[in-house]
C-alpha positions in Angstrom: 0.0 0.0 0.0 1.3 3.4 -1.0 2.3 5.7 2.0 1.2 9.3 2.2 4.6 10.7 1.1 4.5 8.8 -2.2 0.9 9.8 -2.7 1.9 13.4 -2.2 4.8 13.1 -4.7 2.6 11.5 -7.3 0.0 14.2 -6.8 2.7 16.8 -7.4 3.9 15.1 -10.6 0.3 14.9 -11.8 -0.3 18.6 -11.2 3.0 19.9 -12.5 3.3 17.7 -15.6 3.2 19.7 -18.9 1.4 16.7 -20.4 -2.4 17.0 -20.4 -3.6 14.5 -17.8 -7.2 13.4 -16.9 -8.7 10.8 -14.7 -12.2 9.5 -15.5 -14.3 6.8 -14.0 -14.3 3.6 -16.1 -17.9 2.8 -15.3 -19.7 6.2 -15.3 -17.3 8.3 -17.4 -17.3 11.2 -15.0 -14.1 13.3 -14.6 -12.4 12.6 -11.3 -9.3 14.8 -11.7 -7.5 17.0 -14.3 -4.1 18.7 -14.1 -3.3 22.3 -14.7 -2.1 21.5 -18.3 -5.6 20.4 -19.1 -7.2 23.5 -17.6 -4.7 25.7 -19.6 -5.3 23.9 -22.9 -9.1 23.8 -22.7 -9.9 27.0 -20.9 -12.2 25.3 -18.3 -11.9 25.8 -14.5 -11.5 22.8 -12.3 -15.0 23.3 -10.8 -16.5 23.2 -14.4 -15.2 19.8 -15.1 -14.8 17.7 -11.9 -17.8 15.3 -11.5 -19.1 15.9 -15.0 -19.1 13.3 -17.8 -17.0 13.8 -20.8 -20.0 14.1 -23.2 -21.5 16.8 -21.0 -18.6 19.2 -21.7 -18.0 17.8 -25.3 -14.3 17.4 -24.8 -13.9 14.6 -27.4 -14.7 15.8 -30.9 -15.3 12.3 -32.3 -17.7 10.3 -30.0 -17.3 7.1 -32.0 -13.5 7.3 -31.4 -14.2 7.7 -27.6 -16.5 4.8 -27.5 -14.0 2.6 -29.4 -11.3 3.6 -26.9 -13.5 2.8 -23.9 -14.2 -0.6 -25.4 -10.5 -1.3 -25.7 -9.8 -0.2 -22.2 -12.7 -2.3 -20.7 -11.3 -5.3 -22.6 -8.1 -4.8 -20.6 -6.0 -3.3 -23.5 -4.1 0.0 -23.3 -4.3 2.8 -25.8 -1.1 4.0 -27.3 -0.2 6.9 -29.6 -3.6 7.4 -31.0 -4.2 10.8 -32.7 -7.4 12.3 -31.2 -9.1 15.7 -31.2 -10.8 17.4 -28.3 -12.4 20.7 -28.1 -11.6 23.6 -25.8 -14.2 25.7 -24.1 -13.9 28.4 -26.8 -14.6 25.8 -29.5 -11.1 25.5 -30.7 -10.1 21.9 -31.7 -6.9 20.6 -30.1 -5.0 17.7 -31.8 -3.2 15.4 -29.4 -1.5 12.1 -29.2 -3.4 10.1 -26.6 -2.2 7.3 -24.4 -4.6 5.7 -21.8 -4.6 2.9 -19.2 -7.0 1.7 -16.5 -5.8 2.4 -13.0 -7.3 1.8 -9.6 -7.7 4.9 -7.5 -9.0 4.4 -4.0 -10.2 0.9 -5.1 -12.2 2.3 -8.0 -11.3 1.5 -11.6 -10.5 4.8 -13.5 -9.0 5.7 -16.8 -5.7 7.7 -16.7 -5.4 9.6 -20.1 -2.2 11.4 -21.1 -2.5 13.9 -24.1 0.5 15.4 -25.9 -0.6 18.6 -27.7 0.5 18.5 -31.4 -1.9 21.1 -32.7 0.9 23.5 -33.8 2.7 20.7 -35.7 -0.5 19.5 -37.4 -1.4 23.1 -38.3 2.1 23.7 -39.8 1.8 20.5 -41.8 -1.6 21.5 -43.0 -0.3 24.9 -44.0 2.7 23.3 -45.7 0.3 21.0 -47.6 -1.8 23.9 -48.7 1.3 25.9 -49.7 2.6 22.9 -51.7 -0.8 22.6 -53.3 -0.9 26.3 -54.2 2.7 26.1 -55.5 1.7 23.1 -57.6 -1.3 24.9 -59.0 0.8 28.1 -59.8 3.6 25.9 -61.1 1.4 24.1 -63.6 -0.8 27.0 -64.5 2.0 29.4 -65.1 2.2 30.4 -68.8 6.0 30.7 -68.5 8.1 27.5 -68.8 9.1 26.3 -65.3 11.3 23.4 -64.4 12.5 21.8 -61.1 15.9 20.1 -61.5 17.8 18.0 -58.8 21.1 19.6 -57.8 22.4 16.1 -57.0 21.6 14.3 -60.2 20.7 17.3 -62.5 17.6 15.3 -63.6 14.1 16.9 -64.0 12.0 16.4 -61.0 9.0 18.3 -62.3 8.0 20.5 -65.3 4.9 22.5 -66.1 2.7 22.4 -69.2 4.4 25.6 -70.6 7.8 23.9 -70.4 6.3 20.8 -72.2 4.9 23.0 -75.0 8.0 25.1 -75.3 10.4 22.2 -75.4 8.4 20.0 -77.7 9.0 17.0 -75.4 6.2 15.1 -73.5 6.2 15.3 -69.7 7.2 11.6 -69.6 10.2 12.3 -71.8 11.4 15.2 -69.6 11.0 13.7 -66.1 14.0 11.8 -64.9 16.3 13.1 -67.7 19.0 15.8 -67.6 19.0 18.8 -69.9 22.3 17.6 -71.4 20.8 14.2 -72.2 18.0 16.0 -74.0 20.4 18.2 -75.9 18.9 21.4 -74.4 22.2 23.3 -73.9 23.5 24.9 -77.1 26.5 26.4 -75.2 27.8 24.2 -72.4 29.7 27.2 -71.0 26.3 28.9 -70.3 25.3 25.9 -68.2 28.6 26.0 -66.2 28.3 29.7 -65.6 24.7 29.3 -64.4 25.6 26.5 -62.0 28.6 28.5 -60.7 26.3 31.4 -59.9 23.7 29.2 -58.2 26.4 27.6 -56.1 27.8 31.0 -55.1 24.7 32.9 -54.2 21.8 30.4 -54.4 20.1 32.2 -57.2 20.6 33.5 -60.7 18.8 36.5 -62.1 18.2 37.5 -65.7 20.6 34.9 -67.1 20.6 34.5 -70.8 20.9 31.0 -72.2 20.5 29.4 -75.7 18.1 26.5 -75.7 17.4 23.8 -78.3 13.9 22.3 -78.6 13.1 18.7 -79.6 12.8 19.8 -83.3 16.3 21.3 -83.2 15.1 24.9 -83.2 17.4 27.2 -81.1 15.6 29.6 -78.8 17.1 32.3 -76.5 15.8 32.4 -72.9 16.0 34.9 -70.1 16.1 32.6 -67.0 15.7 33.3 -63.3 16.7 30.4 -61.0 16.5 29.7 -57.3 17.8 27.0 -55.0 14.8 25.3 -53.2 14.1 22.1 -51.2 11.9 19.7 -53.2 10.7 16.4 -51.7 13.6 16.3 -49.3 16.5 17.1 -51.7 18.1 20.3 -52.9 16.8 21.4 -56.3 16.7 24.4 -58.7 13.5 26.1 -59.7 13.8 27.9 -63.0 11.4 30.3 -64.7 12.2 31.3 -68.3 11.0 33.9 -70.7 11.5 33.3 -74.4 13.4 36.4 -75.7 14.2 35.0 -79.2 12.0 37.5 -81.0 13.2 40.4 -78.9 16.9 39.4 -79.5 16.1 39.1 -83.2 14.6 42.6 -83.2 17.6 43.9 -81.3 20.0 42.3 -83.8 18.0 43.8 -86.6 18.1 47.3 -85.0 21.8 46.9 -84.4 22.2 45.8 -88.1 20.2 48.8 -89.2 22.3 51.1 -86.9 25.5 49.7 -88.3 24.1 50.0 -91.8 23.2 53.7 -91.1 26.7 54.3 -89.7 28.1 52.7 -92.8 25.9 54.9 -95.0 27.0 57.9 -93.0 30.6 57.0 -93.4 30.1 56.4 -97.1 28.3 59.8 -97.4 31.1 61.5 -95.5 33.7 59.9 -97.7 31.7 60.8 -100.8 31.5 64.4 -99.7 35.2 64.5 -99.0 35.8 63.2 -102.5 33.2 65.5 -104.0 34.9 68.4 -102.2 38.3 67.4 -103.6 37.0 66.8 -107.1 35.0 70.1 -107.2 37.6 72.3 -105.5 40.5 71.2 -107.8 38.9 72.5 -111.0 37.6 75.6 -109.1 41.1 76.2 -107.9 42.5 76.0 -111.4 39.8 78.4 -112.7 40.4 80.8 -109.9 44.2 80.8 -110.5 43.6 81.3 -114.2 41.3 84.3 -113.5 44.0 85.8 -111.2 46.5 85.5 -114.1 44.2 87.0 -116.6 43.3 89.8 -114.3 46.9 90.9 -114.3 47.3 90.6 -118.1 44.0 91.9 -119.5 43.7 95.6 -120.1 40.5 95.7 -122.2 37.4 96.8 -120.3 35.2 94.3 -122.1 37.5 91.4 -121.2 37.6 92.7 -117.6 33.8 92.6 -117.6 33.9 89.0 -118.9 36.5 88.1 -116.2 34.2 89.7 -113.6 31.3 87.5 -114.7 33.5 84.4 -114.6 34.9 85.3 -111.2 31.5 86.0 -109.7 30.0 82.8 -111.0 33.1 80.8 -109.9 32.7 82.4 -106.4 29.0 81.4 -106.5 29.8 77.8 -107.4 32.4 77.7 -104.7 29.8 79.0 -102.2 27.3 76.3 -103.3 29.9 73.6 -102.7 30.8 75.1 -99.3 27.1 75.2 -98.3 26.5 71.6 -99.4 29.5 70.4 -97.4 28.8 72.5 -94.4 25.2 71.3 -94.1 26.5 67.7 -94.1 29.1 68.5 -91.5 26.7 70.2 -89.2 24.1 67.4 -89.5 26.8 64.8 -88.6 28.2 66.9 -85.8 31.5 67.5 -87.4 31.7 71.3 -87.1 33.6 72.6 -84.1 33.1 76.3 -83.4 36.1 78.5 -82.8 34.5 80.9 -80.2 35.5 84.4 -79.5 33.8 87.8 -78.8 32.1 88.9 -82.0 30.4 92.3 -82.6 27.2 91.6 -84.6 27.0 95.1 -86.0 30.5 95.1 -87.2 30.1 91.7 -88.7 26.9 92.7 -90.5 28.6 95.9 -91.9 31.5 93.7 -93.2 29.1 91.3 -94.9 27.2 94.2 -96.6 30.5 95.8 -97.6 31.6 92.6 -99.2 28.3 92.4 -101.2 28.7 95.9 -102.4 32.3 95.3 -103.5 31.1 92.2 -105.4 28.4 94.2 -107.1 25.6 92.2 -105.5 23.8 95.2 -103.9 23.9 97.7 -106.7 20.2 97.2 -107.6 18.9 97.4 -104.0 18.8 99.8 -101.1 20.9 98.0 -98.5 21.1 99.5 -95.0 22.8 98.4 -91.7 22.0 100.1 -88.5 21.6 99.4 -84.8 23.6 98.8 -81.6 27.0 97.4 -81.1 26.4 94.1 -79.3 28.8 91.2 -78.7 28.2 87.5 -78.7 30.4 84.5 -78.0 30.6 83.1 -81.5 32.6 81.8 -84.4 33.1 84.8 -86.6 33.4 82.7 -89.8 30.2 80.8 -89.1 28.2 83.8 -88.0 29.4 85.5 -91.2 27.9 82.6 -93.1 24.6 83.1 -91.2 24.4 86.8 -92.1 25.5 86.3 -95.7 22.9 83.5 -96.3 20.1 85.7 -94.9 21.2 88.6 -97.0 21.6 86.4 -100.1 18.0 85.1 -99.5 16.6 88.6 -99.1 18.3 90.0 -102.2 17.3 86.9 -104.2 13.6 87.5 -103.5 13.6 91.3 -103.6 13.1 93.0 -106.9 15.4 95.8 -108.2 14.9 99.0 -106.3 13.7 97.1 -103.2 15.1 97.6 -99.7 16.9 95.2 -97.4 17.5 96.4 -93.9 19.8 94.8 -91.3 19.4 95.8 -87.6 21.0 94.8 -84.4 19.7 95.4 -80.8 19.8 94.0 -77.3 16.6 92.5 -76.0 16.9 91.4 -72.4 19.9 89.0 -72.4 19.8 88.4 -76.1 21.6 89.9 -79.0 19.0 90.2 -81.8 19.8 90.6 -85.5 17.0 91.1 -88.0 17.1 91.0 -91.8 14.0 92.6 -93.2 13.2 93.0 -96.9 10.4 94.4 -99.1 10.4 91.5 -101.4 7.9 88.8 -102.4 7.3 87.5 -98.9 6.8 83.8 -97.9 3.6 82.0 -98.6 1.8 80.3 -95.7 2.0 76.9 -97.5 5.8 76.8 -96.6 5.3 77.7 -93.0 8.1 76.4 -90.7 9.4 74.2 -93.5 11.3 77.3 -94.8 14.3 76.1 -92.6 14.2 72.5 -93.9 16.8 71.2 -96.3 16.1 71.6 -100.1 12.9 73.6 -99.4 12.4 76.5 -101.8 9.7 78.8 -103.0 8.2 77.5 -106.3 10.3 78.7 -109.3 9.8 79.0 -113.0 11.5 76.6 -115.3 14.3 79.0 -115.9 15.2 78.9 -112.2 16.4 82.4 -112.4 17.0 82.6 -108.7 19.0 79.4 -108.5 20.1 77.8 -105.3 19.7 74.3 -103.7 17.6 75.2 -100.8 20.5 74.9 -98.4 21.1 78.5 -97.2 18.3 78.8 -94.6 18.8 75.2 -93.4 22.4 76.0 -92.7 21.4 79.3 -91.0 19.2 77.4 -88.6 21.8 74.7 -87.8 24.6 77.2 -87.3 22.6 79.5 -85.1 21.4 76.6 -82.9 25.1 75.5 -82.6 25.7 78.9 -81.0 22.9 78.3 -78.5 20.5 80.6 -80.3 17.4 80.5 -82.4 16.1 81.8 -85.8 12.6 82.6 -86.8 10.7 84.4 -89.6 7.6 86.4 -90.1 5.8 87.3 -93.3 2.4 88.8 -94.0 2.2 86.8 -97.2 2.9 87.3 -100.9 4.1 90.7 -101.8 4.6 91.9 -98.2 8.2 91.1 -97.7 9.7 89.0 -94.9 11.8 89.3 -91.8 14.2 86.8 -90.3 15.2 87.2 -86.7 18.3 85.7 -85.1 18.6 85.6 -81.3 21.9 84.8 -79.7 23.0 85.0 -76.0 24.6 88.4 -75.6 28.0 89.0 -73.9 28.3 91.7 -71.2 31.5 93.2 -72.5 32.0 94.5 -76.0 34.6 92.9 -78.2 37.6 94.9 -79.3 37.0 96.1 -82.8 39.0 94.1 -85.3 41.3 95.9 -87.6 40.2 95.9 -91.2 43.2 95.5 -93.4 43.7 97.3 -96.6 43.0 95.4 -99.9 45.8 93.0 -100.8 48.5 94.6 -102.9 51.3 93.2 -104.9 54.3 92.4 -102.6 57.1 94.8 -102.6 60.3 93.8 -104.3 62.0 93.0 -101.1 59.3 90.4 -100.3 60.0 88.3 -103.4 59.7 84.7 -102.4 61.0 81.4 -103.6 58.0 79.2 -103.9 57.7 75.5 -104.8 54.3 74.2 -106.1 53.8 70.4 -105.9 50.6 69.7 -107.8 49.6 66.8 -110.0 46.8 68.6 -111.8 48.6 70.2 -114.8 46.0 73.1 -115.2 46.0 73.9 -111.6 49.8 73.8 -111.4 50.4 76.0 -114.5 47.7 78.5 -113.5 49.2 78.9 -110.0 52.7 79.2 -111.4 51.7 82.0 -113.8 49.8 83.8 -111.0 52.7 83.7 -108.6 55.3 84.5 -111.3 53.3 87.6 -112.3 53.1 88.6 -108.7 56.9 88.7 -108.6 57.8 85.4 -107.0 60.4 82.9 -108.0 58.5 79.7 -108.7 59.4 76.1 -109.3 56.9 73.3 -109.9 56.7 69.5 -109.4 54.0 67.0 -110.3 54.7 64.3 -107.7 56.2 63.7 -104.3 59.5 62.3 -105.6 60.4 65.3 -107.8 59.0 67.6 -105.1 61.4 66.2 -102.5 64.3 66.7 -105.0 63.2 70.3 -105.5 63.0 70.9 -101.8 66.6 69.8 -101.5 68.0 71.7 -104.5 65.7 74.8 -104.9 65.4 75.2 -101.2 62.1 77.2 -101.3 61.0 79.5 -98.5 57.4 78.4 -99.0 56.1 75.1 -100.5 52.5 74.8 -101.7 51.8 71.0 -101.6 48.7 69.2 -102.8 47.6 66.3 -100.6 46.1 64.0 -103.3 49.4 63.3 -105.1 49.8 60.1 -107.1 51.8 57.4 -105.4 53.1 59.1 -102.3 50.6 61.6 -100.9 51.2 65.1 -99.6 51.1 64.0 -95.9 54.0 61.6 -96.5 55.9 64.3 -98.5 55.6 66.7 -95.6 56.9 64.1 -93.1 59.9 63.3 -95.4 60.6 67.1 -95.8 60.8 67.5 -92.0 63.4 64.7 -92.0 65.4 66.4 -94.8 68.0 69.0 -93.6 67.7 71.2 -96.6 63.9 71.4 -96.2 63.4 71.7 -92.5 63.1 75.5 -92.6 60.7 75.6 -95.5 57.2 76.8 -94.6 54.9 74.0 -95.8 51.4 74.8 -96.9 48.8 72.1 -97.6 46.9 73.5 -100.6 44.1 70.9 -101.1 40.6 70.2 -101.9 40.2 68.3 -98.6 38.8 71.0 -96.3 37.2 69.3 -93.3 38.4 69.9 -89.8 40.0 66.5 -89.5 41.9 67.2 -92.8 43.4 70.4 -91.2 44.4 68.5 -88.1 45.9 65.7 -90.1 47.9 68.2 -92.2 49.3 69.9 -89.1 50.2 66.5 -87.5 52.0 65.5 -90.7 54.3 68.5 -90.5 52.5 71.2 -92.4 52.7 74.7 -91.0 49.4 75.8 -92.6 46.3 74.4 -94.4 44.5 76.2 -97.2 41.4 74.9 -99.0 41.0 75.2 -102.7 40.0 77.5 -104.4 42.0 80.2 -102.8 41.4 83.8 -103.7 44.5 85.0 -105.7 44.7 88.3 -103.8 44.6 86.5 -100.5 47.1 84.0 -101.6 49.5 86.7 -102.6 49.0 88.5 -99.3 49.6 85.2 -97.5 53.0 84.7 -99.3 54.0 88.3 -98.5 53.3 87.8 -94.8 55.0 84.5 -94.3 
């Protein structure tokens, strides 16, 4: 018989046990005792349960399970590790592992039941099953190809329907096989790089791979992969987007871009050749005109020479405009900025027109304020000349063209206003577009290529300014307005040199001309000889180098496009020749782009001049150097 001390100890163990413990009568099913763990789990108080039967408080969720358990116990068998559910006072079901035995308490048969609460574990397992179910649903319903591959064997553990459709294989053909066995990988190095990234960081983002379908078609995929646990083993979940069409479009765009760049280069090369081929005959004509101007005394012949000279100058200007538009469009014009007085520049342009006889039939006026801008004087002179040329072209004899300058706020504003035909509304803002002109008669008496105003707009915008026009329509004239950021300080006025004159006797130069074009060479020789210089000529680099050694010229005018050895090479050889090191080398060429000048200076030339060169300016240049 158990003494009182042991009974007290057992009572303490019963009360303090974290396991849920109950004692119920075997015969009547009434609750004899419960421990604190039971009260905590169910929410009942001890007074609410002691003496009441289990069905009264509905502890067991499944009465049939309870009755079956009672039958086992009455038959003398124990209950071990049976999952059972009982309900708390608040209605919450508790899942537990039940163990029960019949014991005698105070000579009365009772059932001792021990319950281990596994509700949290069961809930977690249920949540996991639900999550796995949702994952499976999303996995198989996803329109993007998805695969799960074992990291251990690299075999497919699962694939969705999109992967089946995309690969061309059946699900049965894919499962259990590796991508290599199926021939998916076009580039094995892509597979190795993907695996390396996965092993390093557990994931791979936006990884491009080339994939081969069952039919042998190659597709490009953008893949995102993640390391996961799948059915107890490490695996890789991959989601792919087919970017084959996108990559094809990108390749097509890149091909078109390269094609456009090739066309641009071809156009630039063509323009350079065009420049050279047009400037060479223009240079020869200009030189011949310079010679004839010194020889001819008849007024009639001088008038004819004037006509040829003016038309040659016009042709030269058309060539310059065409090439400049192409350079500006391709971003190949670099401005040489300095303070420029717009009023002085406008006066110089008008003076040049008058000297050329272009303004004798018009009333041409320049007035306004002296305002400075930060600009390239040569390019701004082009702007003003093109605006004046346009105004004179569309203004009848006796009409007026007025150039004004003023400061408006922080802008320097130059206006060219005429009383000419005006601009029709049908042209609108297209007046500044390339090759756009007012309709002309078949005789095209006004000429032009529709380049002038387009070049004006591009050059003004290069200076950070804008150009606009207004016209009230046909017969009401037009006004072009150029706005440029004004400088605060006024530029120092430039000295206007006197017209070039023949060099004095003590400035007689020894000049070598190296030119393969016979007409250009002979015309230039006659021009410089008549100007009082001692001149020798050569037609190629070999004889030119010999003349540099023997003639020892002070100045050598060298064409770049020589046959065999070009002018750049001749300049470099000259700088290595002791007798020619002191010679002032001038590249006289039809290649006139900025890079041509830089290339000439880098080759050893001291100066670069673009054909055709005005004879008076050339003679002045020889006098000064």
